[in-house]
N, C-alpha and C positions, 0 to 999 in steps of 0.2 A: 159398733165396731169403730168409727172414726174416734170414741172417746179412749177405746184399747190403743187405736195408733197413737192418739194424743199422750196417753200414758208411758209409754213404749218412747215418743220419742221425747217426752219430756226426763226420766231416766237416762237416756242415752247421753242428754245434753246438759245434763246437770251436773250439780261438784261433781258428787261421788267419780261419779263416770270420765268427766274432764280430767280430774284431779288424780285416777290412775289412771289414765294417758298420758298426762302428764312425766307421771312416774315413770312409766314404762320408758318411754323416747328419755328423759334421765339415763334411764339404768344401758337402753342402748346408746347412748351417747359416752357414757363411762366405758363401756363395754369394747367401741369401737375405738375409742381415744385410749384404751389401753395398747388393743390390738395394733393402731397404725405407730403411736410413737415407740412402741417398744420395737417396732420393725426399719422403723425408719430415721431412728437412732441409734447410733454407736452408742457402747454401753456408761463409758462416761457421760456423756451428755443423758445418758437415759436415768442414771445415777442424781445429775440434776435438775431432772424436773421431778421423781418422787421426794427430792429435797423440798424444793418449792411447793410441791402438791401440801404438803407434809405443814406445811408452814402454815395455808389455811386452815389447817386444823387445831393449829394453836391460837390461830390469832377468831375462830369459828364463833368458842364461847362468848363474847363479845356481842357478838353477833346477837347468839341465841336470847342473851340477857336481855338485851335489848327487844327485840320481838317479844317476846315472852313477858316483861315488864307492860308493854306496850298494851298486848292482849289485855294482861289483866288490868288496867285502867281503864280500858275505851268498852270493853265486854258490858258491865256491867250501864254505862251509859246509851249502846246500844240496843237493849233489851227495853230502856227506860224505867231501872230498877237501884237510880242513884248515880256518882259519881259526878266527880267536878274537874275531871282533866283540863289542861287550858295547852299551852305552845311546846313545854318545855318535851313533850314527846316530837315533835318535830328538832328541836334542841338537842337529842339524843340522836336522834337520823342523822342528822347533818355533820355533826362531830363525828360521827363512827363514819363518814364517808371519806371524812377528811385526811383522818388515821390511814384509811384503807388505802388510800390516792399515795399517801406518803410511803406507807413500807412498801408498796408496791416499785417502788422505782430505788427505795435503800437497800432491801436486802439482796438484791440478785450483785450489788456491788460488791457481797463477798467472795465471787467467784471470781472478780476481778474486772476491769470496764476496759482493757488495754484494747479487745477486739468489741465494737460497737457495736456490730451488730448482733454477736451472741447476748451481750448485756441485752440490750433493747428486747431481746425476741425472748429474754427470760422475763424482762421486767414487765411485759405487755403478757406475756403465759400469766404471772403471780397474777397481775390487773384482774385478767378476766379469772381466775378462781379465785379471788377473793369478792371481788362485786357480783358474782353467779353466789356466793353465799350470805353475801349481804342482801342478793336478791329472794332468797329461795326463807331465810331466816327473819330477818329484820323486817321488809317490806313486807312480806307472804304474811306472816302475823300479826301484822296492825291493820293490815286490808282483811283478814279476816275476822277483825272483833267487829267489823260491819257487814258480816255477810256477804261479803263481796268477794266470796270464794272463788264462785261460777267465773267471773269476768276475768278474777286474776287470772284461772285456773287456762282460761282461752288465750291470753294472751301471751302467757309462760308458754303453752305449746309450740304458738310460732316461732318465740325469742330460740327455744332449744331446738327446733329445725333449722333457724339458720344457722346455730352453732355446729352441728353436723354439717353442712351444706361449707361453714370456713372449714371443719378439718377434709374435707373434701381438697381444698385450695392448697393443703399441706401434702397430700396425696398427688397433685399433680403438679407442682412446684416443688417441692423437696425443700421447699422454705419454713423455719419455722419461727421467723419474724414476720412472714405473710399473716402465718395463721394465727398469730399473736395481736396483727394490726388490725385483725378480721373481726376477734373476739372484740377487740376493745371497742370499734366503732358501732358493735350491737348492744355491747352493755350500755354507751352513751344516750344511742338513738333510742332504745327500750327503758330509761329511765322518762327520757319526755314522754312516750306512749302511755305510762304506768299514769305519770302527772296530771296529763289532759284527762286518763280514763276517772280519776279522782274528782276532776272540779268537779263541785257541785252535791260531792259527798259530804254527809257530817263532820270525815277524818281532816278533809281538804278546809274546812273551816278553822279547824285550829292552827292553821297556819299565823292565822292573825288575829289568836287571842291572846291574852294578857298573859306573860310568865310572871308567875308569885314565887316569890322563896319557899314559903310554904307547899306550893306545887310543884317546886324542883324538888327540898326533901320529899313531901311524900313519892315523889317516882324514886329518887334516884334511893331510896327503902325498899322499893318492887324493884331496880334494877340491880340493888345488891344482892337480895337475896337471890334474884334468877341468877345474879355471875357465881356466886361461890357456889350453886347447883350445876351449874353448866363445867364449870371450873373441876367440879369431882366427877364429870362426864369425860373433862376431858384426859382425865389422870385415868380414866377406867380404858376410857379408847385407843390412848396414844403414849401412854407412859413409855413400852417398847420401843417407841421411835425413838425418844432421848437416849434409852438406856443400852441399845445397839449401837446406836449411833457413838454415845462415848466409852462400848466398850470393843467393838467391831470394828468403829468409822463405819466410814458411807460405802457400801460394798454390798457383797452378796449375800449377806444375814439380811441388812437393811432389807434390799430387795424381795427375799423372801417374807418377813414377817408383813411388808406392804402388800406382796402377793395376798395374803392369806387372808389379811384386814381386805382388803379390796373386795371378795368374794363375799367375806361378812358385811362391810357397809351396803352390796349389792342386796342381802337380804334383808340387813334392817331398811334400808328405801320402801320397800316391798309393805312391812311391819308398819311402819311407822306411817304410811299410806292409810294403810285399814284403822290405825288409831285414829289420823288427822280426820278422818270421814265421819266417825261417830264422835270427833272435840264439840261441835257445834251445841246437838243434841246432850251431850254429858252438863256441857257449862249452863247447858237451861236447864238442866233440871237440877243441880246445886245451887244456881242462882233463886230456885224453886220451892226450894227446901226439901227437893224429891228426893232423898237418900236411898230408899230402897231402890229402886230405878236406876238412879247413878251408879248405884252399888252393882246390883247386876250386869246393867251394859261395861260398866270395867272387869268383870270376869269375863264377860261373852269375847270382850275384842283384844284380853290377853290369851284366850285354848284359842280364835280363831290366829292371833301372831303365830304363837307354839306351832298349830297345824303349817302353816304358809311354812315358817322357817324348817321344817324340818325335811321340808322338798328337796332344797339347795345343798340340805347337811347331808343327808343320800347321797345326794350326787357326786358331793366334796370324796366321802366315803366311800364308794366303790368304782366311782370314773377317775378320782384326781389327777392324777397323772396326768391323762389327756385331758382334763379342762382346764391346769396350768399350760400345756405345750400348747394349747389352744389361745390362751390369753397371753404368755411371753416368749411366746416362739426362742428362738436362741439365748435371750436372757432369763428362760425358766430354770431359775435354782432352788424350787421347792420340792428336797427329795421324796421319797415314796414314804419313807416312813414319819411323816410329818402328816399323813392325809388323817391319820382317825382323831387326834385333836387337830385341824384344820375343823373337821366336821365335828364333833364339841364344840368348840366358838361359835361356829356360824347358829347351829342349836340355841346354846345361851342365850342369843341374841334377840330369839323369841320370846325368851321371858322380859328379859332387860328394858329392850326398845318400848313397847307398851307402858310399860308400868312407870318408865322415868319420863317418858312426854306428860302422860296426864297429871301427874306428882308437877310439873313445871307450869305445866298451864293451870291448873284449876287452884291458884291462890292457897295451895299447901305448902304456907311459907316453916311450921313448926315438923313437920314429915320430913321435908327435900334436907331442913337442917341435918337431920339423923341422917335421913342417906349419903349426905353428903360429908357430915366429920367420918363416919364409916369406912365409905370409899378414897377418903384421903389415908386415912390409917393403914387401909389395904396396899394403898400405893405404895405407903411408905415402907411398909413388909415386905412390899412383890420387889423392891429396888434393892433392898437388902440382901435378902434370900438367892437372886439374881448374882448378887455382888459377893457373897460370902462363898456359893459353890461354884463362879466360875462357870455358870451353867453353858451348857453350846445349845446351838438352836434351835433343837427340837425340845430339848427339854426346859429350854425359856420358854415356849409355846404350852407347855403344860403347866407348868406354875404359873404361867399370865392367864390359862385358862381356867386352874382353880380362883383365882383374887377372882374372875371373871363373874362365876356359877356366886359367888359369894354375895358381891355386889347387890346380884342380880336377883338373890332370895332373900334379900334386906329389903330390897325396891318394890319386889312382890307383898311382901307384908305389910310394909306402910299404903302403899296402895290401895289397901282396904280396910285402911281407918281414915280415907280419905274423910275431911269434916266437910257440912255446910258453907259455902263461898263466905259467908259475913265474918265467920271465926278466925279465918288465918291469922297468922301471927308471927312478929318475925322471929325467926332463928335464933 
């Protein structure tokens, strides 16, 4: 009886359970933030928030590329099967932190600086968005390489709970500036908490490692391969933001697409979590050359993700109007005729998310090059088709769904061809 309790406790406090809990909190926060900001801000200010949030999506490929490059560099060392990565890992992390800080205070100036409270509120909100992505991609992937995911998930849960509390400050005060200031403090404090957690770990020791030219070149190649793939993901998931803004401006059409993609991203957060839980096991199998086991694991995870994404897809199909009314309140501009295509987009994400995640983390440079080239070509075709037809918003979504499905199919095919870790080549 005691051993059974121990196993249950171990499962309940293990990486998988904590990572799922953290993802659940992220989803809850995203939902609550949407509900609160859509109701607490006027339509013009809410459109600014949508724009600033989208900025984070466009910077995110660099975060993803750095995190994935760090994982590929550090994972073999962690498992004792090779690798000689030096301090270049921390140099890339530091450079990105500086870039994000500059962007946080530069981009909101586009809306003007005549109102300092409005400008600073936007800047601090963007700071929180950009450094949340930095935490979730750059830092999380780096920490995972050393099998420290359980401890990272634990402090991430606390961090997210504090973000939810900060949102409560906005509800109580009605001040967007107060909300931005609170999230900024949380970001800075938890950087210090993470540094304290990493002290004594193999990762922390790399801070003082010698940075060599060959090491920087090798890591740059990993980063560049990952960046090309991350940029293709950017085009797949975010190109309509630019298209809609260019054709129709910052207004209802942009809010409609953003609303559909918010539901899609909520579904993708769940399926990504499923794939990430299996990532340590599958990476070990690849490094050990156990290809049949690794491929069976990949197929299983993709099946689980598709099944999971079918649930929100059906909810959108049958209860979409009520769902978007709940999410957006008076800012709901999603028409009933958009529900079938919105559901299709959510379902397609169940194929796309696990396939691209495994390709990007498992040293499959040749394969991710193929997917990236197809995605870039598909994105160009999508933009030209929308521009040539002058597609109205719902038709634009259907064109996007076809593009999304095509890239997902190619990604699934390529994920079935993942090779042993040490055979990865630059695209």
